[in-house]
N, CA and C of each residue as an Amber inpcrd file, in Angstrom:
protein
   717
 113.7360000 113.7850000  20.7440000 113.7760000 114.3750000  22.0780000
 115.2000000 114.6580000  22.5190000 116.1630000 113.9040000  22.0840000
 117.5510000 114.0950000  22.4990000 118.1830000 115.3390000  21.8760000
 117.5560000 115.8370000  20.8120000 118.1390000 116.9950000  20.1440000
 117.7310000 118.3230000  20.7720000 116.7830000 118.3340000  21.6650000
 116.2890000 119.5870000  22.2380000 117.3450000 120.3380000  23.0430000
 118.1390000 119.6700000  23.8890000 119.1840000 120.4380000  24.6290000
 120.1400000 121.1360000  23.7110000 120.5030000 120.4650000  22.6060000
 121.4130000 121.1140000  21.6630000 120.7680000 122.3440000  21.0420000
 119.4690000 122.1850000  20.7440000 118.7550000 123.3360000  20.1440000
 118.6820000 124.4820000  21.1210000 118.4060000 124.1310000  22.4010000
 118.3230000 125.2080000  23.4020000 119.6770000 125.8610000  23.6140000
 120.7280000 125.0190000  23.5490000 122.0760000 125.5830000  23.6970000
 122.4070000 126.5160000  22.5680000 122.0270000 126.0950000  21.3610000
 122.2600000 126.9630000  20.2110000 121.4660000 128.2620000  20.3340000
 120.2370000 128.1180000  20.8520000 119.4090000 129.3340000  21.0240000
 120.0080000 130.2890000  22.0170000 120.5240000 129.7120000  23.1240000
 121.1400000 130.5840000  24.1340000 122.3860000 131.2510000  23.5920000
 123.1590000 130.4810000  22.7880000 124.3430000 131.0890000  22.1770000
 123.9580000 132.1930000  21.2160000 122.9100000 131.9410000  20.4800000
 122.4480000 132.9530000  19.5080000 122.0080000 134.2170000  20.2200000
 121.2370000 134.0200000  21.3300000 120.7610000 135.1770000  22.0700000
 121.9080000 135.9470000  22.7060000 122.8620000 135.1380000  23.2900000
 123.9940000 135.8040000  23.9520000 124.8570000 136.5600000  22.9620000
 125.0070000 135.9950000  21.7580000 125.8110000 136.6880000  20.7460000
 125.0810000 137.8860000  20.1760000 123.7680000 137.8420000  20.1750000
 122.9710000 138.9630000  19.6390000 122.9640000 140.1450000  20.5930000
 122.8750000 139.8450000  21.8890000 122.8010000 140.9180000  22.8760000
 124.0330000 141.8170000  22.8860000 125.2320000 141.2330000  22.8960000
 126.4030000 142.1250000  22.8310000 126.4430000 142.9410000  21.5590000
 126.0140000 142.3090000  20.4600000 126.0010000 143.0590000  19.1960000
 125.0870000 144.2480000  19.2910000 123.8910000 143.9700000  19.8800000
 122.9520000 145.0970000  20.0340000 123.5220000 146.1530000  20.9780000
 124.2000000 145.6850000  22.0500000 124.8030000 146.6370000  22.9860000
 125.8760000 147.4660000  22.3280000 126.6930000 146.8050000  21.5100000
 127.7550000 147.5490000  20.8220000 127.1800000 148.5240000  19.8230000
 126.0850000 148.1000000  19.1610000 125.4310000 149.0310000  18.2260000
 124.8680000 150.2290000  18.9610000 124.2790000 149.9840000  20.1410000
 123.7210000 151.0880000  20.9380000 124.8120000 152.0430000  21.3900000
 125.9520000 151.4710000  21.8260000 127.0530000 152.3250000  22.2760000
 127.6370000 153.1280000  21.1240000 127.7910000 152.4530000  19.9760000
 128.3510000 153.1690000  18.8250000 127.4390000 154.2780000  18.3560000
 126.1190000 154.0350000  18.4220000 125.1830000 155.0960000  18.0240000
 125.2340000 156.2580000  19.0020000 125.4300000 155.9250000  20.2860000
 125.5400000 156.9840000  21.3010000 126.7840000 157.8300000  21.0630000
 127.9130000 157.1360000  20.7850000 129.1500000 157.8640000  20.4940000
 128.9990000 158.7080000  19.2380000 128.3110000 158.1520000  18.2600000
 128.0960000 158.9120000  17.0190000 127.2900000 160.1650000  17.2920000
 126.2400000 160.0120000  18.1220000 125.4160000 161.1700000  18.4560000
 126.2280000 162.2210000  19.1880000 127.0650000 161.7610000  20.1150000
 127.9030000 162.7080000  20.8400000 128.8830000 163.4070000  19.9110000
 129.4340000 162.6220000  18.9850000 130.3780000 163.2110000  18.0340000
 129.7030000 164.2350000  17.1310000 128.4200000 163.9850000  16.8360000
 127.6850000 164.9450000  16.0190000 127.4240000 166.2370000  16.7800000
 127.3010000 166.1110000  18.1170000 127.0690000 167.3030000  18.9330000
 128.3500000 168.0950000  19.1450000 129.4750000 167.4220000  19.2260000
 130.7510000 168.0750000  19.5180000 131.1490000 169.1370000  18.5030000
 130.9680000 168.9120000  17.1780000 131.3650000 169.9590000  16.2270000
 130.6900000 171.2930000  16.4740000 129.4150000 171.2820000  16.8900000
 128.7240000 172.5470000  17.1380000 129.3520000 173.2920000  18.3020000
 129.6900000 172.5420000  19.3590000 130.3420000 173.2000000  20.4960000
 131.7270000 173.6880000  20.1200000 132.3890000 172.9140000  19.2410000
 133.7130000 173.3330000  18.7700000 133.6240000 174.6030000  17.9610000
 132.6220000 174.6520000  17.0660000 132.4350000 175.8600000  16.2580000
 132.0910000 177.0490000  17.1380000 131.2810000 176.8270000  18.1970000
 130.9270000 177.9180000  19.1110000 132.1650000 178.4530000  19.8130000
 133.0120000 177.5250000  20.2770000 134.2480000 177.9430000  20.9520000
 135.1510000 178.7220000  20.0070000 135.2680000 178.2040000  18.7730000
 136.1010000 178.9060000  17.8030000 135.5210000 180.2760000  17.4680000
 134.1820000 180.3450000  17.3970000 133.5430000 181.6320000  17.1010000
 133.7810000 182.6550000  18.1880000 133.6900000 182.2140000  19.4600000
 133.9390000 183.1380000  20.5700000 135.3920000 183.5930000  20.5940000
 136.3110000 182.6590000  20.2800000 137.7240000 183.0250000  20.2130000
 137.9750000 184.0230000  19.0890000 137.2920000 183.8000000  17.9610000
 137.4520000 184.7110000  16.8250000 136.9410000 186.0990000  17.1570000
 135.7810000 186.1530000  17.8420000 135.2260000 187.4510000  18.2270000
 136.1370000 188.1540000  19.2190000 136.6740000 187.3870000  20.1720000
 137.5910000 187.9660000  21.1540000 138.8390000 188.5120000  20.4770000
 139.3620000 187.7470000  19.5270000 140.5530000 188.1950000  18.7940000
 140.2610000 189.4400000  17.9790000 139.0740000 189.4800000  17.3330000
 138.6930000 190.6460000  16.5370000 138.5400000 191.8870000  17.4110000
 137.9730000 191.7000000  18.6140000 137.8150000 192.8150000  19.5450000
 139.1710000 193.3460000  19.9860000 140.0900000 192.4490000  20.2330000
 141.4410000 192.8550000  20.6350000 142.1350000 193.6400000  19.5310000
 141.9320000 193.2040000  18.2920000 142.5320000 193.9110000  17.1570000
 141.9580000 195.3130000  17.0400000 140.6510000 195.4450000  17.2260000
 140.0230000 196.7700000  17.1260000 140.5270000 197.7060000  18.2210000
 140.6450000 197.1870000  19.4380000 141.1440000 198.0110000  20.5490000
 142.5840000 198.4290000  20.2940000 143.3890000 197.4760000  19.8220000
 144.7900000 197.7900000  19.5310000 144.8990000 198.8340000  18.4270000
 144.0740000 198.7140000  17.4080000 144.1080000 199.6720000  16.3010000
 143.7320000 201.0750000  16.7770000 142.6920000 201.1640000  17.6110000
 142.2940000 202.4670000  18.1580000 143.4170000 203.0530000  19.0140000
 144.0960000 202.2050000  19.7870000 145.2010000 202.6750000  20.6250000
 146.3660000 203.2070000  19.8130000 146.6870000 202.5190000  18.7270000
 147.7850000 202.9750000  17.8640000 147.4430000 204.3230000  17.2410000
 146.2000000 204.4830000  16.7950000 145.7810000 205.7510000  16.1830000
 145.8220000 206.8740000  17.2140000 145.3820000 206.5920000  18.4410000
 145.4200000 207.5990000  19.5060000 146.8550000 208.0380000  19.7860000
 147.7550000 207.0720000  19.8990000 149.1600000 207.3880000  20.1690000
 149.7760000 208.1770000  19.0190000 149.4190000 207.8200000  17.7950000
 149.9600000 208.5080000  16.6170000 149.5030000 209.9590000  16.5800000
 148.2260000 210.1890000  16.8610000 147.7050000 211.5620000  16.8640000
 148.3940000 212.3940000  17.9480000 148.4690000 211.8580000  19.1500000
 149.0820000 212.6020000  20.2550000 150.5470000 212.8990000  19.9630000
 151.2690000 211.9160000  19.4450000 152.6910000 212.1130000  19.1540000
 152.9050000 213.1730000  18.0780000 152.0900000 213.1560000  17.0320000
 152.2410000 214.1480000  15.9610000 151.8700000 215.5530000  16.4400000
 150.9000000 215.6450000  17.3570000 150.5500000 216.9600000  17.9150000
 151.7210000 217.5340000  18.7070000 152.3410000 216.6980000  19.5290000
 153.4920000 217.1530000  20.3110000 154.6860000 217.4610000  19.4150000
 154.8170000 216.7170000  18.3170000 155.8740000 217.0170000  17.3560000
 155.6340000 218.3830000  16.7160000 154.3780000 218.6780000  16.4030000
 154.0400000 219.9920000  15.8550000 154.3880000 221.0890000  16.8460000
 154.0850000 220.8450000  18.1190000 154.4120000 221.8350000  19.1550000
 155.9120000 222.0480000  19.2440000 156.6640000 220.9830000  19.1010000
 158.1220000 221.0830000  19.1870000 158.7160000 221.8110000  17.9830000
 158.1930000 221.5050000  16.8060000 158.7600000 222.0470000  15.5730000
 158.1760000 223.4050000  15.2160000 156.8600000 223.5370000  15.3540000
 156.1790000 224.7580000  14.9080000 155.6970000 225.6420000  16.0550000
 155.9900000 225.2640000  17.2710000 155.6360000 226.0980000  18.4120000
 154.1350000 226.2650000  18.5830000 153.6810000 227.5200000  18.6400000
 152.2870000 227.8420000  18.9040000 151.3120000 227.3960000  17.8400000
 151.7980000 226.9110000  16.7070000 150.8880000 226.4580000  15.6530000
 150.1250000 225.1970000  16.0550000 150.5300000 224.5580000  17.1400000
 149.7970000 223.3750000  17.6080000 148.6000000 223.7570000  18.4590000
 148.6990000 224.8820000  19.1870000 147.6320000 225.2680000  20.1030000
 147.2410000 226.7400000  19.9750000 147.9210000 227.5130000  19.1530000
 147.7150000 228.9530000  19.1160000 146.5300000 229.3920000  18.2850000
 146.3980000 230.7140000  18.0620000 145.2740000 231.2680000  17.2990000
 145.2930000 230.8580000  15.8330000 146.4690000 230.6420000  15.2810000
 146.5940000 230.1020000  13.9240000 147.1290000 228.6820000  14.0730000
 146.2760000 227.6910000  13.8220000 146.6510000 226.3120000  14.0870000
 146.9520000 225.5650000  12.7960000 148.0400000 224.8510000  12.8440000
 148.4590000 224.0250000  11.7130000 148.9430000 222.6960000  12.2920000
 148.0090000 221.9540000  12.8580000 148.3490000 220.6920000  13.5130000
 148.6020000 219.6140000  12.4580000 149.8270000 219.1760000  12.3830000
 150.1560000 218.1060000  11.4400000 149.4420000 216.8080000  11.7950000
 149.0870000 216.6760000  13.0600000 148.4040000 215.4510000  13.5030000
 147.0300000 215.2940000  12.8700000 146.4480000 216.3940000  12.3830000
 145.1250000 216.3020000  11.7710000 145.1280000 215.4560000  10.5020000
 146.3240000 215.2190000   9.9540000 146.4100000 214.3670000   8.7710000
 145.9470000 212.9410000   9.0970000 146.0640000 212.5500000  10.3650000
 145.6640000 211.2080000  10.7740000 144.1510000 211.0300000  10.6940000
 143.4130000 212.1310000  10.6250000 141.9500000 212.0500000  10.5390000
 141.4870000 211.2710000   9.3140000 142.3110000 211.2050000   8.2790000
 141.9030000 210.4760000   7.0700000 141.7730000 208.9850000   7.3400000
 142.3240000 208.4980000   8.4480000 142.1850000 207.0830000   8.7690000
 140.7340000 206.7120000   9.0470000 139.9160000 207.7250000   9.3860000
 138.4900000 207.4660000   9.6020000 137.7730000 207.1160000   8.3090000
 138.4270000 207.2910000   7.1760000 137.8530000 206.8420000   5.9020000
 137.9420000 205.3240000   5.7640000 138.8000000 204.7070000   6.5710000
 139.1030000 203.2930000   6.3910000 138.6410000 202.4040000   7.5380000
 138.5700000 202.9540000   8.7370000 138.2190000 202.1150000   9.8830000
 137.4470000 202.9200000  10.9210000 136.4060000 202.2950000  11.4740000
 135.6070000 202.9560000  12.5080000 136.3900000 203.1350000  13.7990000
 137.4310000 202.3390000  13.9900000 138.2390000 202.4620000  15.2030000
 138.9700000 203.7990000  15.2630000 139.0560000 204.4850000  14.1350000
 139.6880000 205.8040000  14.1270000 138.8650000 206.8220000  14.9150000
 137.5650000 206.5910000  15.0430000 136.7180000 207.5520000  15.7640000
 137.1190000 207.6360000  17.2330000 137.0990000 206.5290000  17.9900000
 137.5890000 206.6280000  19.3760000 139.0870000 206.8900000  19.4450000
 139.8470000 206.3590000  18.4980000 141.2910000 206.5570000  18.5240000
 141.6730000 208.0200000  18.4000000 141.1080000 208.7130000  17.4320000
 141.4020000 210.1330000  17.2400000 140.9100000 210.9680000  18.4080000
 139.7350000 210.6280000  18.9190000 139.1680000 211.3870000  20.0480000
 140.0550000 211.2700000  21.2850000 140.4740000 210.0580000  21.6040000
 141.3450000 209.8560000  22.7730000 142.7040000 210.5050000  22.5430000
 143.2310000 210.3830000  21.3240000 144.5160000 211.0040000  21.0180000
 144.4810000 212.5090000  21.1750000 143.3780000 213.1240000  20.7240000
 143.2320000 214.5800000  20.8680000 143.1510000 214.9690000  22.3400000
 142.3970000 214.2090000  23.1270000 142.2810000 214.5050000  24.5620000
 143.6370000 214.4040000  25.2510000 144.4020000 213.3730000  24.9180000
 145.7320000 213.2080000  25.5130000 146.6600000 214.3580000  25.1330000
 146.6440000 214.7160000  23.8430000 147.5120000 215.7980000  23.3770000
 147.1630000 217.1140000  24.0600000 145.8750000 217.3720000  24.2100000
 145.4590000 218.6310000  24.8290000 145.7280000 218.6490000  26.3320000
 145.6530000 217.4850000  26.9770000 146.0140000 217.4150000  28.3920000
 147.4990000 217.7220000  28.5900000 148.3240000 217.1780000  27.7220000
 149.7590000 217.4710000  27.7900000 150.0050000 218.9360000  27.4550000
 149.2060000 219.4680000  26.5320000 149.3310000 220.8790000  26.1580000
 149.0690000 221.8260000  27.3050000 148.1880000 221.4320000  28.2280000
 147.9160000 222.2680000  29.4040000 149.2000000 222.4970000  30.1970000
 149.9540000 221.4250000  30.3710000 151.2010000 221.5390000  31.1280000
 152.2570000 222.3290000  30.3680000 152.2340000 222.2260000  29.0450000
 153.2870000 222.8650000  28.2600000 153.0290000 224.3420000  27.9980000
 151.7600000 224.7300000  27.7880000 151.4920000 226.1360000  27.4600000
 150.9890000 226.9480000  28.6470000 150.7950000 226.2910000  29.7900000
 150.4320000 227.0260000  30.9990000 149.0310000 227.5860000  31.0160000
 148.0950000 226.9530000  30.3060000 146.7290000 227.4790000  30.2610000
 145.9260000 227.1380000  31.5060000 146.4370000 226.2300000  32.3330000
 145.7650000 225.9050000  33.5820000 144.4160000 225.2390000  33.3710000
 143.4820000 225.5270000  34.3100000 142.1640000 224.8980000  34.2650000
 141.3940000 225.2530000  33.0030000 141.6670000 226.4330000  32.4450000
 140.9820000 226.8160000  31.2100000 141.3450000 225.8850000  30.0530000
 142.4930000 225.2640000  30.1750000 142.8950000 224.3230000  29.1330000
 141.9600000 223.1370000  29.0070000 141.1730000 222.8890000  30.0670000
 140.2030000 221.8000000  29.9950000 139.1390000 222.0770000  28.9340000
 138.9350000 223.3590000  28.6280000 138.0200000 223.6890000  27.5300000
 138.5070000 223.0730000  26.2270000 139.8140000 223.0930000  26.0560000
 140.3840000 222.5250000  24.8340000 140.3160000 221.0030000  24.8630000
 140.4860000 220.4180000  26.0350000 140.3790000 218.9690000  26.1590000
 138.9790000 218.5100000  25.7750000 137.9750000 219.2080000  26.3080000
 136.5860000 218.8150000  26.0520000 136.1400000 219.2390000  24.6570000
 136.3370000 220.5330000  24.3570000 135.8730000 221.0490000  23.0680000
 136.6380000 220.4770000  21.8880000 137.9620000 220.4020000  22.0280000
 138.7660000 219.8610000  20.9340000 138.4710000 218.4000000  20.6820000
 138.2680000 217.6350000  21.7550000 137.9410000 216.2180000  21.6050000
 136.5750000 216.0430000  20.9590000 135.6230000 216.9120000  21.3310000
 134.2920000 216.8440000  20.7180000 134.3670000 217.1470000  19.2270000
 135.1430000 218.1700000  18.8710000 135.3010000 218.5140000  17.4540000
 135.9600000 217.3760000  16.6800000 136.9620000 216.7510000  17.2930000
 137.6400000 215.6330000  16.6350000 136.7110000 214.4470000  16.4730000
 135.9060000 214.1770000  17.4910000 134.9420000 213.0770000  17.4130000
 133.9440000 213.2940000  16.2780000 133.3920000 214.5100000  16.2110000
 132.4130000 214.8130000  15.1630000 133.0490000 214.7170000  13.7820000
 134.2450000 215.2670000  13.6520000 134.9350000 215.2200000  12.3700000
 135.2510000 213.8020000  11.9330000 135.6960000 212.9670000  12.8780000
 136.0210000 211.5750000  12.5560000 134.7610000 210.7970000  12.2050000
 133.6910000 211.0290000  12.9550000 132.4280000 210.3560000  12.6480000
 131.9380000 210.7460000  11.2540000 132.0550000 212.0260000  10.9240000
 131.6380000 212.5000000   9.6010000 132.4470000 211.8050000   8.5040000
 133.7360000 211.6840000   8.7190000 134.5890000 210.9990000   7.7410000
 134.1320000 209.5660000   7.5200000 133.8680000 208.8630000   8.6080000
 133.4400000 207.4650000   8.4830000 132.0610000 207.3660000   7.8430000
 131.1790000 208.2960000   8.2170000 129.8090000 208.2680000   7.6870000
 129.7880000 208.4850000   6.1810000 130.6230000 209.3690000   5.6620000
 130.6300000 209.6980000   4.2350000 131.9090000 209.2040000   3.5540000
 132.4290000 208.0810000   4.0270000 133.7040000 207.5710000   3.5280000
 133.6900000 207.2260000   2.0440000 132.5030000 206.9810000   1.5000000
 132.4300000 206.6590000   0.0700000 132.5910000 207.8880000  -0.8130000
 132.4740000 209.0880000  -0.2140000 132.6590000 210.3530000  -0.9510000
 133.7670000 211.1430000  -0.2550000 134.9640000 210.9170000  -0.6930000
 136.1460000 211.4210000   0.0010000 136.1340000 212.9360000   0.1770000
 135.8050000 213.6660000  -0.8750000 135.8280000 215.1230000  -0.7960000
 134.8940000 215.6620000   0.2720000 133.6940000 215.1000000   0.3550000
 132.7240000 215.5400000   1.3680000 133.1450000 215.0490000   2.7470000
 133.6400000 213.8290000   2.8140000 134.0370000 213.2580000   4.1000000
 135.1080000 214.0970000   4.7900000 136.0820000 214.5640000   4.0190000
 137.1950000 215.3080000   4.6090000 136.8110000 216.7230000   5.0320000
 135.6260000 217.1610000   4.6530000 135.1440000 218.4620000   5.1460000
 134.7940000 218.4080000   6.6310000 134.4710000 217.2120000   7.1220000
 134.0360000 217.0760000   8.5130000 135.0060000 217.6470000   9.5280000
 136.2590000 217.2030000   9.5550000 137.2040000 217.7520000  10.5280000
 137.4370000 219.2490000  10.3580000 137.4070000 219.7380000   9.1300000
 137.6500000 221.1590000   8.8820000 136.5510000 222.0060000   9.4980000
 135.3060000 221.6740000   9.1760000 134.1670000 222.4620000   9.6640000
 134.0110000 222.3160000  11.1750000 134.1300000 221.0950000  11.6910000
 133.9460000 220.8680000  13.1250000 134.9670000 221.6350000  13.9510000
 136.2270000 221.5800000  13.5570000 137.2570000 222.3070000  14.3050000
 137.1130000 223.8090000  14.1600000 136.7920000 224.2750000  12.9600000
 136.6660000 225.7170000  12.7470000 135.5440000 226.3090000  13.5930000
 134.4150000 225.6420000  13.6690000 133.2630000 226.1900000  14.3970000
 133.3680000 225.9810000  15.9100000 133.8660000 224.8340000  16.3350000
 133.8710000 224.5240000  17.7690000 135.0950000 225.0930000  18.4710000
 136.2800000 224.8540000  17.9360000 137.5010000 225.3210000  18.5980000
 137.5420000 226.8440000  18.6630000 137.0850000 227.4930000  17.5900000
 137.0950000 228.9630000  17.5730000 136.1770000 229.5640000  18.6200000
 135.2240000 228.7840000  19.1300000 134.2740000 229.3130000  20.1100000
 134.9050000 229.5190000  21.4830000 135.8440000 228.6530000  21.8700000
 136.4440000 228.7860000  23.2020000 137.9000000 229.2510000  23.1490000
 138.5240000 229.1710000  21.9940000 139.9370000 229.5180000  21.9080000
 140.2350000 230.9590000  22.3410000 139.3870000 231.9530000  21.9910000
 139.6770000 233.3240000  22.4560000 139.7750000 233.4370000  23.9680000
 138.9750000 232.6620000  24.6940000 139.0010000 232.7100000  26.1570000
 140.3500000 232.2040000  26.6760000 140.8210000 231.0920000  26.1030000
 142.1020000 230.5240000  26.5250000 143.2520000 231.4520000  26.1490000
 143.1950000 231.9940000  24.9300000 144.2840000 232.8630000  24.4580000
 144.3910000 234.1220000  25.2950000 143.2400000 234.6970000  25.6750000
 143.2640000 235.8990000  26.5230000 143.8750000 235.5870000  27.8860000
 143.6170000 234.3620000  28.3830000 144.1380000 233.9780000  29.6940000
 145.6460000 233.8220000  29.6930000 146.2240000 233.4700000  28.5270000
 147.6820000 233.2760000  28.4800000 148.4010000 234.4170000  27.7550000
 147.6600000 235.5120000  27.4850000 148.3170000 236.7110000  26.9980000
 148.1870000 237.0470000  25.5330000 147.3570000 236.3420000  24.7750000
 147.1320000 236.6930000  23.3720000 145.9630000 237.6660000  23.2840000
 146.2590000 238.9110000  22.9200000 145.2040000 239.9140000  22.8220000
 145.1190000 240.5280000  21.4340000 146.0370000 240.1900000  20.5780000
 146.0650000 240.8070000  19.2520000 146.0750000 239.7420000  18.1680000
 145.7290000 240.1850000  16.9640000 145.8490000 239.2940000  15.8210000
 147.3120000 238.9030000  15.6410000 147.5760000 237.6380000  15.3640000
 148.9750000 237.2250000  15.1710000 149.6570000 238.0380000  14.0860000
 150.8850000 238.4110000  14.3620000 151.7370000 239.1420000  13.4240000
 151.2540000 240.5790000  13.1810000 150.3100000 241.0780000  14.0190000
 149.8300000 242.4600000  13.8840000 149.7020000 243.0730000  15.2820000
 149.3540000 244.3580000  15.3120000 149.0810000 245.0480000  16.5740000
 147.5910000 245.2960000  16.7610000 146.7700000 244.5970000  15.9650000
 145.3130000 244.7960000  16.0350000 144.7750000 244.0450000  17.2420000
 144.2090000 244.8120000  18.1930000 143.7010000 244.2070000  19.4260000
 142.3220000 243.5950000  19.2010000 142.1350000 242.4110000  19.7900000
 140.8480000 241.7230000  19.7160000 140.2580000 241.5100000  21.1090000
 140.8960000 242.1100000  22.1010000 140.5150000 241.8380000  23.4780000
 139.0880000 242.2540000  23.7970000 138.5930000 243.2840000  23.1390000
 137.2690000 243.8100000  23.4650000 136.1950000 243.3220000  22.5060000
 136.5330000 242.4140000  21.6110000 135.5640000 241.9960000  20.6030000
 135.5830000 240.4740000  20.4400000 134.7460000 239.8170000  21.2110000
 134.6630000 238.3640000  21.0870000 134.1700000 237.9380000  19.7050000
 133.1200000 238.5610000  19.1310000 132.6740000 238.1480000  17.7860000
 133.7850000 238.2300000  16.7420000 134.6210000 239.2820000  16.8320000
 135.7070000 239.4230000  15.8740000 136.7680000 238.3470000  16.0990000
 137.0310000 238.0450000  17.3660000 137.9810000 236.9870000  17.6780000
 137.4610000 235.6320000  17.1920000 136.1550000 235.4170000  17.3480000
 135.5720000 234.1540000  16.9010000 135.6490000 234.0340000  15.3840000
 135.3180000 235.1170000  14.6990000 135.3720000 235.1050000  13.2450000
 136.7930000 234.8500000  12.7510000 137.7460000 235.5060000  13.3790000
 139.1370000 235.2790000  13.0080000 139.5300000 233.8180000  13.2630000
 139.0770000 233.2810000  14.3970000 139.3840000 231.8950000  14.7290000
 138.8050000 230.9140000  13.7180000 137.5580000 231.1550000  13.2940000
 136.9250000 230.2790000  12.3060000 137.7350000 230.2590000  11.0140000
 138.1390000 231.4470000  10.5700000 138.8880000 231.5380000   9.3170000
 140.2880000 230.9360000   9.4450000 140.9860000 231.2760000  10.5310000
 142.3640000 230.8170000  10.6990000 142.4330000 229.3070000  10.9340000
 141.5740000 228.8130000  11.8140000 141.5870000 227.3760000  12.1100000
 141.0900000 226.5810000  10.9070000 140.0420000 227.0790000  10.2640000
 139.5250000 226.3870000   9.0850000 140.5520000 226.3210000   7.9660000
 141.2850000 227.4160000   7.7470000 142.2980000 227.4330000   6.7030000
 143.4410000 226.4760000   7.0330000 143.9190000 226.5190000   8.2740000
 145.0060000 225.6240000   8.6740000 144.5920000 224.1630000   8.5860000
 143.3510000 223.8930000   8.9950000 142.8420000 222.5200000   8.9250000
 142.7390000 222.0480000   7.4770000 142.2640000 222.9290000   6.6130000
 142.1130000 222.5670000   5.1970000 143.4650000 222.2920000   4.5460000
 144.4850000 223.0710000   4.9160000 145.8150000 222.8500000   4.3550000
 146.3520000 221.4710000   4.7210000 146.1260000 221.0780000   5.9710000
 146.6320000 219.7720000   6.4170000 145.7860000 218.6360000   5.8400000
 144.4650000 218.7690000   5.9390000 143.5700000 217.6870000   5.5200000
 143.6500000 217.4370000   4.0180000 143.5500000 218.5180000   3.2240000
 143.5500000 218.3300000   1.7740000 144.9660000 218.3130000   1.1910000
 145.8640000 219.1040000   1.7930000 147.2230000 219.1610000   1.2620000
 148.0390000 217.9160000   1.5670000 147.8730000 217.3770000   2.8010000
 148.6260000 216.1930000   3.2000000 147.7380000 214.9500000   3.3090000
 146.5260000 215.1440000   3.8070000 145.6390000 214.0060000   4.0320000
 145.1370000 213.3560000   2.7570000 144.8520000 214.1840000   1.7520000
 144.3410000 213.6200000   0.5060000 145.3570000 212.6760000  -0.1520000
 146.6120000 213.0970000  -0.3260000 147.5970000 212.1510000  -0.8850000
 147.7860000 210.9150000  -0.0010000 147.6870000 211.0890000   1.3280000
 147.8590000 209.9540000   2.2300000 146.7420000 208.9350000   2.0440000
 145.5050000 209.4100000   1.9820000 144.4050000 208.4580000   1.8230000
 144.4350000 207.7880000   0.4540000 144.9040000 208.5050000  -0.5610000
 145.0340000 207.9030000  -1.8890000 146.0750000 206.7880000  -1.8720000
 147.1660000 207.0120000  -1.1270000 148.2020000 205.9880000  -1.0250000
 147.7090000 204.7840000  -0.2250000 146.9520000 205.0370000   0.8400000
 146.4510000 203.9470000   1.6690000 145.4460000 203.0790000   0.9160000
 144.7130000 203.6790000  -0.0010000 143.7380000 202.9100000  -0.7800000
 144.4150000 201.8950000  -1.6860000 145.6680000 202.1190000  -1.9820000
 146.3950000 201.1860000  -2.8500000 147.0740000 200.0660000  -2.0490000
 146.8760000 200.0850000  -0.7460000 147.4480000 199.0360000   0.1050000
 146.3380000 198.1380000   0.6350000 146.7390000 197.0780000   1.3230000
 145.7700000 196.1670000   1.9600000 145.7520000 196.3580000   3.4710000
 146.2690000 197.4800000   3.9260000 146.3820000 197.7210000   5.3630000
 145.0350000 197.6960000   6.0600000 144.0210000 198.2700000   5.4090000
 142.6850000 198.3240000   6.0060000 141.6860000 197.5330000   5.1640000
 142.1590000 196.4980000   4.5170000 141.3080000 195.7470000   3.5990000
 140.0950000 195.1440000   4.2880000 140.2370000 194.7140000   5.5380000
 139.1190000 194.0760000   6.2620000 138.4020000 195.0400000   7.1950000
 138.7730000 196.3340000   7.1570000 138.1840000 197.2820000   8.1020000
 137.1050000 198.1390000   7.4730000 137.2090000 198.4010000   6.1770000
 136.2890000 199.3210000   5.5150000 134.9960000 198.5910000   5.1870000
 134.1350000 198.4370000   6.2050000 132.9150000 197.6640000   6.0510000
 131.7000000 198.5020000   6.3410000
């Protein structure tokens, strides 16, 4: 009978020592569960940051392409005069269209660059409100041509036809109206009047613009795209 208090004391000690152990095990399991949940939230945060960074890179790339196109168009106007906006066009900036073979960001970039260049052209060539035809029509032609390049990027020869055909057919449709407004009534370098014949002016525009576009796209653009393929500049963009 005298040993019972000792036994009860030992039992109470055993219980008291067991309870904290169980409590610590419960807390550690809770922390473990929380730690298991944290990596998923961490990965989600990193994923959103990665997407945000990728979006910023795409916007920046489109902006650089737009600025490059606009700058080269104005350079053409400075060096070659009317060849940037006239009846016979030889826009050196069209060489940038080959970038649509490598990145989809070239589509909005080229379109915005063309719109900017043509807006500046209104002020420089004095075409006034009619120049908006070139802003809208030229940008549409550039958009279609760039989209075609990206769509058929695996077949370079066919892809590069896009800007040539789009500009030849679309720009030639409104260019006679703008040229007549600023004083162009004859075939360049001749005395042959086209003022009374829109179909003839359109046909001439298709041939002249298409030829000038082909010279730039295939003469300069083809070697450029071949050189770019040997670099890693657009290694993660051509998807």
